[in-house]
Structures are given as structure tokens and as C-alpha cells.
C-alpha positions in Angstrom: -65.3 7.2 -49.2 -63.0 7.7 -45.9 -59.1 7.0 -46.4 -59.1 4.3 -44.1 -61.7 2.3 -45.4 -60.2 2.5 -48.8 -56.3 1.4 -47.6 -58.3 -1.7 -45.8 -59.7 -2.7 -49.2 -56.5 -2.2 -50.9 -55.1 -4.4 -48.0 -57.9 -7.2 -48.4 -57.2 -7.0 -52.3 -53.6 -7.6 -52.3 -53.9 -10.3 -49.5 -56.1 -12.3 -52.1 -54.1 -11.5 -54.8 -51.1 -13.5 -52.8 -53.2 -16.0 -51.9 -54.5 -16.6 -55.5 -50.8 -16.2 -56.5 -49.7 -19.2 -53.7 -52.8 -21.2 -54.6 -51.3 -21.1 -58.6 -48.0 -21.9 -57.6 -49.7 -25.1 -55.5 -51.7 -25.9 -58.3 -48.9 -26.1 -61.1 -46.6 -28.5 -58.5 -49.6 -30.7 -58.1 -49.5 -31.4 -62.2 -46.2 -32.1 -62.1 -46.0 -34.6 -58.9 -46.4 -38.2 -58.9 -48.8 -40.3 -57.2 -45.9 -41.3 -54.6 -44.6 -37.7 -54.5 -47.8 -36.7 -53.7 -47.9 -39.4 -50.7 -44.8 -38.5 -49.6 -45.7 -34.9 -48.6 -48.1 -36.5 -46.5 -45.5 -38.7 -45.0 -43.9 -37.6 -41.6 -40.6 -39.3 -39.9 -39.1 -38.4 -36.7 -35.3 -37.8 -36.2 -33.1 -40.7 -34.1 -33.1 -38.8 -31.1 -34.9 -37.2 -28.6 -37.9 -39.1 -29.8 -41.6 -38.2 -28.2 -43.0 -41.7 -29.1 -42.2 -45.0 -30.3 -39.1 -44.9 -32.7 -39.9 -46.8 -36.4 -36.5 -48.0 -37.5 -35.9 -47.0 -40.7 -32.4 -47.5 -42.2 -33.5 -45.7 -45.6 -34.7 -42.6 -44.0 -32.1 -40.3 -45.9 -32.8 -41.8 -49.3 -36.6 -41.4 -49.2 -35.9 -37.8 -48.6 -34.2 -38.0 -51.5 -36.5 -39.6 -53.5 -39.3 -37.0 -52.4 -41.0 -39.5 -50.4 -41.1 -37.2 -47.1 -42.8 -34.1 -46.7 -41.9 -33.3 -43.5 -39.2 -34.3 -40.1 -39.8 -33.8 -36.6 -37.6 -33.9 -33.6 -34.7 -32.3 -35.8 -33.4 -29.4 -33.6 -30.8 -26.9 -34.9 -30.2 -24.9 -37.9 -26.7 -27.2 -38.2 -29.3 -30.4 -38.5 -32.2 -28.5 -40.2 -29.8 -27.8 -43.1 -28.4 -30.8 -43.7 -32.2 -32.7 -44.0 -33.3 -30.0 -46.3 -30.2 -30.2 -48.3 -31.2 -34.1 -48.6 -34.7 -32.4 -49.8 -33.4 -30.6 -52.2 -31.7 -33.3 -54.3 -35.2 -34.9 -54.7 -36.9 -34.7 -58.2 -38.9 -31.6 -57.8 -37.5 -29.9 -54.8 -39.9 -29.6 -52.2 -38.5 -28.2 -48.9 -38.9 -30.4 -45.9 -41.6 -28.8 -42.5 -39.4 -29.5 -39.4 -41.6 -29.6 -36.2 -41.0 -29.9 -32.8 -43.0 -30.1 -29.5 -42.0 -26.7 -28.3 -44.8 -26.5 -25.3 -43.5 -24.2 -23.0 -40.5 -22.5 -24.6 -37.4 -23.8 -26.5 -34.2 -23.1 -24.9 -35.6 -20.0 -22.3 -38.2 -23.0 -20.5 -41.3 -20.6 -18.9 -44.0 -22.6 -16.8 -45.4 -25.4 -17.6 -49.0 -24.4 -19.5 -51.3 -25.1 -16.6 -49.1 -23.2 -14.4 -48.8 -20.2 -17.2 -52.9 -20.5 -17.0 -52.7 -19.8 -13.2 -51.7 -16.2 -14.0 -54.8 -15.6 -15.9 -52.4 -13.0 -18.0 -53.4 -13.5 -21.8 -50.8 -11.0 -22.8 -48.3 -12.4 -20.3 -49.0 -16.1 -21.8 -49.0 -14.6 -25.5 -45.5 -13.3 -24.9 -44.3 -16.3 -23.6 -45.3 -18.3 -26.6 -44.0 -15.2 -29.1 -40.6 -16.0 -27.3 -40.7 -19.4 -27.8 -41.4 -19.2 -31.5 -38.6 -16.9 -31.8 -36.3 -19.3 -30.3 -37.6 -22.6 -32.4 -37.9 -20.5 -35.9 -34.2 -19.4 -35.5 -33.4 -22.8 -34.5 -34.7 -24.5 -37.8 -38.3 -25.2 -36.8 -41.0 -24.2 -38.9 -43.6 -26.0 -37.1 -44.3 -26.5 -32.8 -47.3 -29.4 -31.8 -48.9 -26.4 -29.4 -51.0 -25.5 -28.0 -52.5 -28.1 -26.4 -56.3 -27.0 -25.6 -58.4 -29.8 -24.0 -60.4 -29.3 -21.3 -58.7 -30.9 -18.9 -61.2 -31.9 -15.4 -59.1 -35.4 -14.6 -55.9 -34.2 -12.5 -55.6 -38.4 -12.8 -54.7 -37.4 -16.5 -51.1 -36.4 -16.5 -51.2 -34.1 -19.9 -53.5 -31.5 -17.7 -50.1 -29.7 -16.9 -50.1 -29.4 -21.0 -53.1 -27.5 -21.1 -55.2 -24.5 -19.4 -57.0 -26.5 -17.4 -61.3 -27.4 -16.4 -63.3 -24.2 -17.9 -63.9 -23.8 -21.5 -64.1 -19.8 -21.4 -60.6 -19.5 -19.9 -59.5 -22.1 -22.0 -60.8 -20.3 -25.2 -59.1 -17.1 -24.3 -56.1 -18.9 -23.4 -55.8 -21.0 -27.0 -56.4 -17.9 -28.7 -53.1 -15.8 -27.0 -50.8 -18.9 -27.9 -51.9 -19.4 -31.0 -51.4 -15.1 -31.8 -47.9 -15.5 -29.6 -46.3 -18.6 -31.4 -47.7 -17.4 -35.2 -47.3 -13.7 -34.7 -48.3 -11.1 -37.4 -47.5 -13.6 -40.3 -46.6 -17.2 -41.4 -42.9 -16.9 -42.7 -41.8 -14.1 -40.7 -38.4 -15.2 -39.1 -39.6 -15.5 -35.3 -42.7 -17.2 -36.0 -43.8 -20.8 -36.3 -46.9 -22.7 -37.5 -49.4 -23.6 -34.1 -50.6 -26.9 -34.3 -54.2 -27.0 -32.2 -54.2 -30.1 -30.3 -55.9 -32.7 -29.5 -58.8 -32.9 -31.6 -61.0 -33.6 -29.6 -61.8 -34.5 -26.3 -59.0 -36.1 -25.3 -59.3 -34.3 -21.8 -62.5 -36.6 -21.0 -60.3 -40.0 -21.5 -62.2 -42.4 -19.0 -60.1 -42.6 -15.7 -57.9 -40.0 -16.8 -56.0 -43.0 -18.2 -54.1 -41.6 -21.2 -54.9 -42.7 -24.7 -58.4 -44.1 -23.1 -61.6 -44.0 -24.8 -63.9 -40.7 -24.2 -67.8 -40.9 -24.3 -70.0 -38.0 -24.1 -73.4 -36.4 -25.4 -72.8 -34.4 -28.7 -74.2 -31.3 -26.3 -71.4 -31.9 -23.5 -69.1 -31.9 -27.0 -69.8 -28.7 -28.0 -70.2 -26.8 -25.2 -67.3 -27.8 -23.1 -64.8 -29.3 -25.5 -64.4 -27.7 -29.0 -64.9 -24.5 -27.7 -61.1 -23.4 -27.4 -60.5 -25.4 -30.5 -63.0 -22.7 -32.3 -60.9 -20.1 -30.6 -57.6 -21.2 -31.9 -58.7 -21.3 -35.2 -60.1 -18.0 -35.3 -56.9 -16.8 -34.0 -55.5 -18.0 -37.0 -54.2 -21.5 -36.5 -52.4 -23.2 -39.3 -52.4 -26.8 -38.5 -54.5 -29.3 -35.8 -53.6 -32.1 -34.8 -56.3 -35.4 -34.3 -55.7 -37.2 -30.8 -55.3 -40.8 -29.8 -59.0 -41.5 -28.3 -61.7 -43.0 -29.5 -64.9 -40.5 -29.7 -68.2 -42.7 -28.7 -66.7 -45.5 -30.8 -64.7 -44.2 -33.5 -60.9 -43.2 -33.3 -60.9 -39.4 -33.8 -58.0 -40.0 -36.5 -60.8 -41.6 -38.3 -63.9 -39.2 -37.4 -65.2 -38.0 -40.3 -67.4 -36.3 -38.3 -64.9 -34.3 -36.3 -62.4 -33.6 -39.3 -64.5 -32.8 -42.4 -67.9 -32.2 -41.2 -66.9 -29.7 -38.3 -63.2 -28.7 -38.8 -62.8 -28.5 -42.5 -66.7 -28.2 -42.7 -68.8 -26.4 -40.7 -65.9 -24.1 -39.6 -64.0 -24.1 -42.9 -60.4 -24.4 -41.9 -57.9 -24.0 -44.4 -54.9 -25.6 -43.0 -53.9 -29.1 -42.7 -54.5 -32.0 -39.9 -51.6 -34.2 -39.2 -52.1 -37.3 -37.1 -50.9 -37.6 -33.4 -47.5 -40.4 -33.2 -48.5 -43.4 -34.9 -52.4 -42.8 -34.5 -53.2 -44.1 -37.9 -52.1 -47.2 -37.3 -53.1 -47.6 -33.8 -56.3 -47.8 -35.1 -55.8 -51.4 -35.9 -55.1 -51.8 -32.0 -58.6 -49.9 -31.1 -60.5 -52.6 -33.3 -61.6 -50.2 -36.1 -59.4 -51.4 -38.6 -57.9 -54.8 -39.7 -54.4 -53.4 -40.7 -52.3 -50.5 -41.6 -54.4 -50.3 -45.2 -57.7 -50.1 -44.0 -56.6 -47.8 -41.1 -55.0 -45.4 -43.8 -58.5 -45.8 -46.0 -60.2 -44.6 -42.9 -57.9 -41.3 -42.2 -57.7 -39.9 -45.2 -61.2 -40.0 -45.8 -62.1 -38.9 -43.1 -59.5 -35.8 -43.6 -56.3 -36.8 -41.5 -54.0 -35.2 -44.2 -50.5 -36.1 -42.5 -49.3 -39.0 -40.8 -46.9 -38.9 -38.3 -45.0 -42.1 -38.0 -46.8 -44.9 -38.6 -45.8 -45.2 -42.4 -49.9 -46.3 -43.0 -49.6 -43.3 -46.4 -46.4 -44.4 -47.1 -47.4 -48.1 -48.0 -50.9 -48.3 -48.5 -52.6 -45.0 -50.0 -51.2 -45.3 -53.8 -52.2 -49.0 -53.8 -56.1 -47.4 -52.4 -56.2 -45.2 -54.9 -55.3 -47.6 -57.8 -58.0 -49.7 -56.8 -60.5 -47.0 -56.6 -61.5 -46.9 -52.8 -59.7 -43.8 -52.3 -60.4 -40.5 -54.6 -57.2 -39.0 -55.9 -58.9 -35.9 -54.9 -59.2 -36.5 -51.4 -54.9 -37.1 -51.9 -54.5 -34.0 -53.5 -56.2 -32.3 -51.2 -54.3 -33.3 -48.2 -51.1 -32.4 -50.8 -52.7 -28.9 -51.4 -53.3 -28.0 -47.8 -49.6 -28.8 -46.9 -48.0 -27.2 -49.9 -49.9 -23.8 -49.5 -48.4 -23.7 -45.6 -44.8 -24.1 -47.2 -45.4 -21.5 -49.7 -46.6 -19.6 -47.0 -43.7 -20.0 -45.0 -41.4 -18.9 -47.7 -39.6 -22.1 -48.3 -39.6 -22.5 -51.7 -37.8 -19.3 -52.1 -35.3 -20.3 -50.1 -35.5 -23.5 -47.9 -32.7 -22.3 -45.6 -33.9 -19.5 -44.3 -34.5 -20.7 -40.8 -30.9 -22.4 -40.6 -29.3 -19.3 -39.9 -26.5 -20.2 -37.1 -25.8 -16.4 -36.1 -29.8 -15.6 -36.0 -29.9 -18.5 -34.0 -27.0 -17.9 -31.5 -28.4 -14.7 -31.1 -32.4 -15.3 -30.1 -31.0 -18.3 -27.7 -28.4 -16.0 -26.1 -31.2 -13.0 -26.1 -31.1 -11.9 -22.1 -34.7 -10.6 -22.5 -35.9 -13.3 -22.8 -34.9 -14.8 -19.0 -36.3 -11.6 -18.0 -40.0 -12.2 -19.6 -39.4 -15.9 -18.1 -39.2 -14.6 -14.7 -42.3 -12.5 -15.0 -43.9 -15.3 -16.3 -42.6 -17.2 -13.4 -43.6 -14.7 -10.9 -47.4 -14.8 -12.3 -47.9 -18.4 -12.2 -47.3 -18.9 -8.5 -50.8 -19.7 -6.2 -50.2 -18.6 -2.5 -53.0 -21.0 -1.3 -52.1 -20.7 2.5 -51.0 -17.9 4.3 -52.2 -17.8 8.1 -50.7 -15.4 10.4 -49.2 -13.6 7.8 -46.3 -16.2 7.4 -45.2 -14.6 4.6 -43.6 -12.4 3.1 -40.1 -13.2 5.1 -38.5 -10.5 6.3 -35.3 -9.8 4.9 -33.6 -9.1 8.5 -34.6 -13.4 9.3 -31.2 -14.8 10.6 -31.3 -18.4 9.6 -33.4 -20.3 7.1 -33.5 -23.9 6.9 -34.4 -25.3 3.6 -35.4 -28.8 3.5 -36.4 -30.9 0.8 -36.0 -33.2 -2.7 -36.5 -30.3 -4.9 -34.2 -27.6 -3.1 -31.1 -28.1 -5.3 -32.7 -29.8 -8.9 -31.7 -27.9 -11.7 -33.8 -29.7 -14.6 -36.2 -30.8 -12.5 -37.8 -26.8 -12.7 -37.9 -27.3 -16.5 -41.0 -29.9 -16.1 -42.1 -32.0 -18.4 -42.1 -31.2 -22.2 -38.9 -28.8 -21.7 -37.1 -28.9 -25.1 -33.9 -31.1 -24.7 -31.1 -29.3 -26.2 -28.1 -31.5 -26.2 -25.4 -28.8 -25.7 -27.1 -27.3 -22.6 -25.8 -27.5 -19.5 -28.7 -27.3 -17.0 -26.9 -26.4 -13.2 -25.5 -23.0 -15.2 -28.7 -22.3 -17.1 -31.5 -23.0 -14.7 -32.0 -21.1 -11.3 -32.7 -23.8 -8.8 -34.6 -23.1 -5.6 -31.6 -23.1 -3.9 -29.6 -20.8 -5.8 -32.7 -18.5 -6.2 -33.1 -18.1 -2.2 -29.1 -17.5 -1.9 -29.0 -15.2 -4.4 -31.6 -12.9 -2.7 -30.7 -13.2 1.0 -28.5 -10.7 2.8 -25.3 -11.3 4.3 -26.3 -11.6 7.4 -28.9 -14.4 7.1 -27.7 -18.3 7.1 -28.7 -21.2 4.7 -29.2 -24.3 5.9 -30.0 -27.3 3.7 -31.4 -31.1 4.6 -32.7 -33.5 1.8 -35.2 -34.8 4.1 -36.1 -37.9 1.7 -36.7 -38.8 -2.3 -39.8 -37.5 -4.1 -40.8 -41.0 -4.3 -39.9 -44.4 -1.5 -40.5 -45.0 1.9 -36.6 -44.4 3.3 -36.8 -42.0 6.0 -33.2 -42.0 7.0 -33.1 -38.3 6.5 -35.5 -37.6 8.4 -33.5 -37.0 11.9 -31.0 -34.7 9.7 -33.9 -32.3 8.4 -35.5 -32.0 11.7 -32.0 -31.1 13.7 -31.5 -28.6 10.6 -35.2 -27.3 11.0 -34.6 -26.8 15.0 -31.6 -25.1 14.3 -33.3 -22.5 12.1 -35.8 -19.3 12.9 -37.9 -20.5 9.9 -38.2 -23.3 7.7 -38.9 -23.7 4.0 -40.1 -27.0 2.9 -40.1 -27.8 -1.0 -41.7 -31.2 -2.0 -44.2 -32.6 -4.8 -43.9 -34.7 -8.0 -40.6 -35.1 -10.0 -41.0 -33.1 -13.7 -41.9 -36.5 -15.1 -44.5 -37.4 -12.8 -47.0 -34.9 -14.8 -47.3 -35.6 -19.0 -48.0 -37.5 -22.0 -48.1 -41.2 -20.5 -48.3 -40.1 -17.1 -51.4 -40.9 -15.8 -51.7 -42.0 -11.7 -54.0 -43.3 -10.2 -52.8 -41.8 -6.9 -52.2 -38.2 -6.5 -51.3 -37.9 -3.4 -48.0 -36.3 -2.5 -45.5 -39.0 -3.4 -43.3 -41.5 -1.1 -43.2 -40.1 2.4 -42.9 -36.3 1.5 -46.1 -35.5 3.4 -44.7 -37.6 6.6 -41.6 -35.4 6.3 -44.0 -32.5 6.1 -45.3 -33.7 9.6 -41.8 -34.2 11.0 -40.5 -30.9 10.4 -44.1 -29.6 11.6 -43.9 -30.8 14.9 -40.4 -28.6 15.6 -42.8 -26.5 16.3 -41.1 -23.8 13.7 -42.7 -21.7 11.1 -43.3 -23.7 8.0 -43.7 -23.0 4.5 -44.2 -25.6 1.9 -43.4 -25.2 -1.5 -45.3 -28.0 -3.9 -43.9 -28.4 -7.2 -46.1 -30.4 -9.5 -47.6 -30.2 -12.5 -51.3 -31.4 -11.8 -53.7 -30.9 -8.5 -52.5 -32.8 -5.8 -54.1 -34.2 -3.0 -52.5 -33.2 0.6 -54.9 -32.8 3.1 -52.9 -32.9 6.3 -50.4 -30.6 4.9 -53.0 -28.3 3.6 -54.7 -28.3 7.2 -52.0 -27.8 9.5 -49.1 -25.9 7.9 -49.4 -22.2 7.6 -48.0 -21.3 4.7 -48.5 -22.9 1.4 -47.1 -21.7 -2.4 -48.1 -24.0 -5.5 -45.2 -23.4 -7.7 -46.1 -26.3 -10.3 -42.9 -26.2 -12.3 -41.5 -22.9 -13.6 -38.7 -23.2 -16.0 -35.5 -22.0 -16.2 -36.1 -18.9 -14.0 -38.0 -21.2 -11.3 -35.5 -20.3 -7.9 -35.5 -16.7 -8.6 -39.5 -16.6 -9.2 -39.7 -18.5 -5.9 -37.2 -16.4 -3.7 -39.2 -12.8 -5.2 -42.5 -14.5 -3.9 -41.0 -15.8 -0.7 -39.9 -12.2 0.6 -42.4 -10.5 -0.9 -40.6 -8.6 -4.0 -43.5 -10.2 -6.1 -46.5 -9.9 -4.4 -48.1 -13.3 -5.7 -51.5 -13.2 -7.9 -52.1 -16.3 -9.4 -55.1 -18.3 -9.2 -56.1 -21.9 -10.1 -57.1 -23.1 -13.0 -58.2 -26.5 -12.0 -60.3 -27.4 -9.2 -58.2 -29.4 -6.4 -59.9 -32.4 -4.9 -60.1 -33.4 -1.5 -59.6 -37.2 -2.2 -59.7 -38.9 -5.4 -63.2 -40.3 -5.0 -64.5 -36.6 -5.9 -63.0 -37.1 -9.3 -63.6 -35.8 -11.8 -64.6 -32.3 -9.8 -65.1 -29.0 -11.3 -66.5 -26.1 -10.4 -69.3 -25.4 -13.0 -71.7 -28.6 -12.0 -75.1 -28.9 -12.6 -77.2 -28.7 -9.4 -79.4 -31.9 -9.8 -82.7 -32.4 -8.8 -81.7 -33.2 -5.0 -78.7 -30.7 -4.4 -77.1 -30.5 -1.1 -78.3 -27.8 0.8 -75.2 -27.6 2.8 -71.8 -29.2 3.5 -73.5 -31.9 6.1 -76.0 -32.7 4.2 -76.4 -36.4 3.2 -80.1 -37.8 3.7 -81.2 -38.2 0.0 -79.5 -35.5 -1.5 -76.4 -35.3 -4.1 -73.5 -36.1 -1.8 -71.2 -38.4 0.0 -71.9 -39.7 3.5 -68.0 -39.8 4.2 -66.7 -36.6 2.3 -67.9 -33.2 1.8 -68.7 -32.3 -1.6 -66.8 -29.0 -1.7 -63.3 -29.2 -3.4 -60.1 -28.4 -0.6 -59.4 -25.5 -2.9 -61.9 -23.9 -5.5 -61.4 -23.4 -9.4 -59.9 -19.5 -9.3 -59.0 -19.5 -5.8 -55.6 -17.8 -5.0 -54.6 -15.4 -1.9 -52.2 -12.1 -2.0 -50.0 -10.6 0.2 -53.0 -7.7 0.2 -56.4 -7.3 0.4 -59.4 -6.4 -1.7 -62.9 -4.8 -1.3 -65.5 -5.0 -3.8 -68.4 -2.5 -3.6 -70.9 -0.6 -5.7 -71.9 -2.8 -8.0 -74.0 -1.2 -10.6 -75.8 -2.6 -13.4 -76.8 -0.2 -16.3 -80.4 -2.2 -16.7 -81.8 -4.7 -15.1 -83.9 -6.1 -18.3 -81.9 -6.6 -21.7 -83.0 -7.6 -25.4 -80.8 -10.3 -27.6 -79.5 -7.4 -29.2 -78.9 -5.5 -26.3 -76.0 -5.3 -23.5 -75.9 -4.4 -20.0 -72.7 -2.4 -18.5 -71.8 -4.0 -15.2 -69.7 -1.8 -13.1 -68.3 -1.6 -9.4 -65.2 -0.7 -7.4 -62.0 -2.6 -6.6 -59.9 -1.3 -4.1 -56.9 -2.5 -2.6 -57.5 -2.7 0.9 -54.0 -3.7 2.3 -50.0 -2.5 2.4 -48.7 -3.0 -0.5 -49.2 -3.2 -3.9 -51.0 -6.2 -5.3 -52.8 -7.6 -8.6 -56.5 -9.3 -7.9 -57.9 -11.4 -11.1 -61.9 -10.1 -10.9 -64.0 -12.8 -12.2 -67.6 -12.5 -13.5 -69.4 -15.7 -13.0 -73.3 -16.2 -14.1 -76.2 -18.5 -14.0 -79.0 -19.2 -16.3 -82.1 -19.7 -14.0 -84.4 -21.9 -15.7 -83.8 -23.3 -19.2 -84.6 -26.0 -21.6 -81.5 -28.0 -21.0 -80.2 -27.5 -17.2 -77.9 -25.1 -16.6 -74.4 -24.6 -14.6 -74.3 -23.3 -11.1 -72.5 -21.0 -12.2 -70.2 -20.2 -15.5 -67.0 -18.0 -15.9 -68.0 -15.5 -18.5 -65.4 -12.5 -17.9 -62.9 -11.6 -16.1 -59.8 -9.2 -15.6 -56.2 -8.8 -14.0 -56.2 -5.7 -12.0 -52.9 -3.8 -10.9 -53.5 -1.3 -7.7 -51.4 0.1 -5.2 -52.2 0.4 -1.5 -55.6 2.3 -0.9 -56.0 2.7 -4.4 -59.7 2.5 -6.0 -60.6 1.6 -9.7 -63.8 1.1 -11.3 -64.0 -2.1 -13.5 -66.3 -2.8 -16.0 -68.0 -5.8 -17.8 -70.5 -5.9 -20.8 -73.0 -8.4 -21.0 -74.1 -9.2 -24.3 -76.0 -12.3 -25.5 -73.1 -14.3 -26.9 -72.4 -14.8 -22.9 -75.7 -15.8 -21.8 -76.1 -18.5 -25.2 -75.3 -22.0 -24.6 -76.0 -25.5 -26.6 -79.4 -26.7 -26.7 -80.4 -30.0 -27.3 -80.7 -29.5 -31.0 -77.4 -28.1 -30.7 -78.6 -24.9 -32.1 -76.3 -22.1 -30.4 -79.3 -20.0 -28.4 -80.2 -17.7 -25.4 -83.5 -18.4 -23.9 -85.3 -15.1 -22.1 -85.3 -15.6 -18.7 -83.4 -14.7 -15.6 -79.8 -14.6 -15.1 -77.8 -14.6 -11.5 -74.9 -12.2 -11.7 -71.8 -13.0 -9.5 -68.3 -11.1 -9.3 -65.8 -12.3 -7.1 -62.5 -13.6 -6.2 -62.7 -17.4 -7.0 -65.6 -19.2 -8.1 -66.7 -19.7 -4.1 -65.6 -16.6 -3.2 -68.3 -14.1 -4.7 -68.5 -10.6 -3.5 -71.2 -9.3 -5.3 -74.8 -10.5 -6.3 -77.5 -8.8 -8.7 -80.3 -10.2 -11.1 -81.2 -9.4 -14.6 -83.3 -10.5 -16.8 -83.1 -11.9 -20.8 -86.3 -10.4 -22.9 -87.7 -12.0 -26.0 
């Protein structure tokens, strides 16, 4: 037997012994626990500050911790405070440590771009590294557990929480889910730079009707399995420690009380060994759904369905013991939930040292690590998408004499953090965050003069600042306009019926464009917006999302060409709200429109083109790329075989750049209709000016498989179109192959 094989077997043997040891410790502890102490482990409370949901006032919180009636806390930030609460838990009879959770969504002190912006980077290594740094800082601050990543597929930009996910595509979303879990959890739970990931929201929350947060979801099982579940499975394959159920009902059953989702799929078919936490108050909210008559009935539904920990609804705390006593809930269900939670506490090493994550010296070192800011800058640069650049307005010359920087976002600091930024009470945003104004000031030389005018607010109809803005623009050689949403207009409970640019901002764009000066627009947002006049008339547009701590520096680097933008859209941008939901991988229908103007008895609008304003996968560069010499290793493939796909990518421009090459497939015929195209692979490739590189993809049976009407994951013999390009609509190379029986 080879030496490596022996070592591998020994490693797995030791892992098995270690797990057996933890399971034995869990079982021994479980035997000592009263029913009240067991239920306490299923009970999670928030701290009294920085709540991320409706606070329940509980003056007995500390006493309950001392009595062993609380298993976890959220929104307790910092080693000082986590230690104080852990000391209370150490006064309980069995001294079971608390878990501390926090919404560490896109960074901790060092704030990275919002997740949708990170997805625009299509850079899995960068996304994993961002999560790694967030975990390092959070763990050093006493946090054991983050409520991330959100892996919901989002096809409706009305829904404010699209900012928290990876966009509309299942393949891209699955890859990003895997990367973020690995980033948060690192090599091993229990490491001092690791936090438990919590994959959310299980499941289908992103398909809420009308894009209205917390709303119902109604979909076929095939849609559920093919589009919405794969990112969750990918996160589980990455080793995710916990899952969070979702607020929505799915086909009439609230996810929190949905046995099919939690017991049959997650804990059954997928064999998930971690634990499931409810979303904030979602167990109690089953009463409002009309699914349970009171919290007691809601507790019965939730524990039966497989929801292990109750976040902030007190449904388990006050009802579960009575349900067990009445014989309505088996103690085995309670024990299973407690066992799952205790196992994670042992894996984190909290029983060996409850204060291992409460070291103030380590906290200060992690929160002031200059390398973290450097990486935040790199991720922010990669997240910016160049939407338009007529006549090569960008990049700006560093010899530009006068620049007018106009708009409500220019001098903002905290706004650049975006929704779900961790609010550290001691943080001075004016000194920590690089504003867009500061970024530009730091970039330009002494010979460049910067002018400023606010122009207008984000919202409202006041145009009093227009005159000053126009006068300022007229004095400049070039104008940069920074507009968009407030940072808190996209996020949880931030659904918008109108996703046009808010207020009079587009009127400000019109007024500045009328000066005849070259205009560059920066759009700061957490979702795709509608900005048709700007898109049609302004020569240069950068979609800058919300980029975090280093926003100003990243934007300045892109404006002046010190970084060549490489972002690609992870969501389709509609022309108008009437197209929503709009996504690239739709079905053809029996009456597809033959072109953009066809409307007579075809699937089309009579007053609007079918096509989006900006398609999925779209993004420009300061250089150009040529795709050529497509070769397939074979034009026929068996289900056990593969096809190698090779082509040449060349940078035909004058500067170094990165291109996200995208491989799409279409199954031409099948037992269920298939999308017009589906992303099945991608690579981000960096090339110097004039450089060429051979790019290779591998097609296997997995990439050709889908869920049929019996929910079997299968491939079907037949023809497949292969498409390679720069976006879902910019296909450069095509070929066809056949899958054989």
C-alpha cells in the first residue's frame, strides 16, 4: 500500500476517534441535563443593542443565563461583552458555554463590498479571502458564528435582500456559496480565526411574490430542486456547520415548520449533521401565517419539522416542556436538537475554554491589521462593473486640469459601508472609511483641481442645488457624478416597488449632461436599478454598488486606470419594472419572438423590448479581448465520458486586463423544456496587452444533467449547443455536440 494511502487512512481514523469522543461527551452531558436545561440550549436571545429584528424586552435575561436556560446570544460584540455574558453561563449548574452569533455579512470592522457586488467580481478566491478576513476579525472579537452566507437565488430586484446574495444564477451562486463557507470556517472549526457559517434562508426566500420581503413563495418542486436548492447543497458540501430557515411559506407551509425541507431533504436526503436555527422570531410568526393558533402549536410544528434553535420568539422556552409532558413531542426530538448544538460547542472547543475567543490583545491585533484593508481594496476594485465607455472617456488622464465631482454620495463616509455592515460603537467612520471625495483627492496630482457640488439629496424633489452643480460642472474639463440609493435602501425589509433612480437624481444627470462636458456617472446601489435616460445619454457609467471601507480608493483607481475594471453583472438589469422577474436562463416558449420588434402573437410586449438593459454576465474593460480557434476533443460523448473544450483568448488592446470567459450550454430537446442557455462554467483570465492564452473547459455528464418531472437528476441523449462568450448575450464562439446513450 502506498505511503500516502496509509496516511490518509490514519487521518480519517483519528478523525473518527475524535468525533466519537465528542459524541460520547455530548451523550454523557445530555444524561445530566433536565428538560429545562435541554430546552435552554434551544433558546437564543439578542443583546439589548444593535438588534436586527423586533426586540423582545426580557429583564430576566441574565438570570436565565445563570440558570442554564439560554444556549446562544446574538448581537453581543466585542471580547469584553462576550466574556461578561459567558461568565454568567459559567455560573449555571452544568456550565454549558454560550454560542455568540452575529450577522457578519460582508466584513466585520474591515468592510468588504456587499455580497452582490462581490459576486460581480466572479473571483472565487477573492470572495473566499474576504470571508476569511471577516471570520478572523469576528472570531477575535468573541464571535463564534456568523449568519451568512445568504445563498438565495434572486431574480427580482424589487426584493431588497438581493444585495445579500450572489444574484440570479444557480451555477454561479453555488460556486460562491462554497467559497464563502470555506472562507468563514477555514480549515477547521475551533481554530481561532474560524467562525461557523450559517447558510440561509432555507428555502426559496428569494422567490417571494412581488419581491416583497417575508412574502409567500409558490413554485413547482422541479423549480425548487433545479434552481433554488443547489446553492444550499453546495454550501453543505463545503462543510457548513449550521442552516437558517426562512421567513416565507413555501407552497402554503411556513419554512420554519416545513418537515419536507428540514427533515426530509436537509437532515434526511442530504444527511446534514449540524443544526438549524430559526430566523428572527419565525417560529412565533407561524401564528401570523395562520399556520398555528398560538406559540405552543408553533413550537410543536417547528420542533417536529426539524428547527433546532429558536431565535427570539420564546416559543420553545415557554411551551416545549409542556408539549413533551403531554406526549405531543417526543423527548428524542428534543435530544436530537440539543445534541446537534452541543456537538458544535465541543467542536469549537468552548467546553475546554469558554473564553478562548475573548482575548482583547488578539482582538486589537486583528481589528487593526493593515493587510486586511489592502485585501478589501482589491476586492472592491474587482467588484466594480464598467457598463458604458463611449469614446474612451475612461480612464481619466492624470493630467486632467479640473474635475467637478458632483452628487449626494461624493462626501459620504458611512454610506459606503452598505446595508448589513457591522456597527462597532467605537468606530469613527470619517477616519476609517475612505470616502469617494477622499479617494479622488488622494489620487490626483498637485496640478489637478477638484471642484465639488452636492446637487441634490438622494430622495425628495428639491432642485435648489442644481444651479450650483451646473455652474461647477461648467468650470471643469470633466464631470464625475456619484448618485444612486442610500445604503439603507437595499437590504432586509427594504423592498421597493419603484427601482428607478430615487428622487431627482436623474434630472440632475440631465442638467449636467446639458453642459456639454464629458460626464462619468457612478451608481451606488444594492440592487439593479432602472436608469434609462442616463444609460442612453451619458458616455461613461460605472456601477459601484456599495464597496465598503476602501470604496473611495477603489473607485479612484478605476477612474484613472490604475485598475482595469473586470466586474460582470450577476443579475440582469431590466429596462422597466414591468419585465420583472427577468433573468437570462428563461424558457423559449412555444411562440418565441424572432427579434426585438416582433410582437404579433409571440411572447413579447407591445410597448417594450424583451431584452434587458444590461444582461447577465455583462461588463466592459479598458482593453478588448478576441476569442478564436474553438476546438472540441469530440463531437459525441457518452454519459461516462467527457469533452475537452479549447479556444484561444487574446488581449487585443493596449493595457493589461482580466476577462471572465463564460461557457453556456443549451439542451436542444428533452422530456422537460430547457432554458435558452445555462451557465455551466467560467474562468477569470488575466492577460497582458497582446498576450494570448489557451483556455480549456471540460464538459461532463454533471453539466448536462437536470431534474426531470419525476425529480430524478438525469441527462438525456441528444444535441447540445455550446456557447462561449463575454456575457449571456455576447457569445463569441459556438459549436454543437451530441450526448449518446
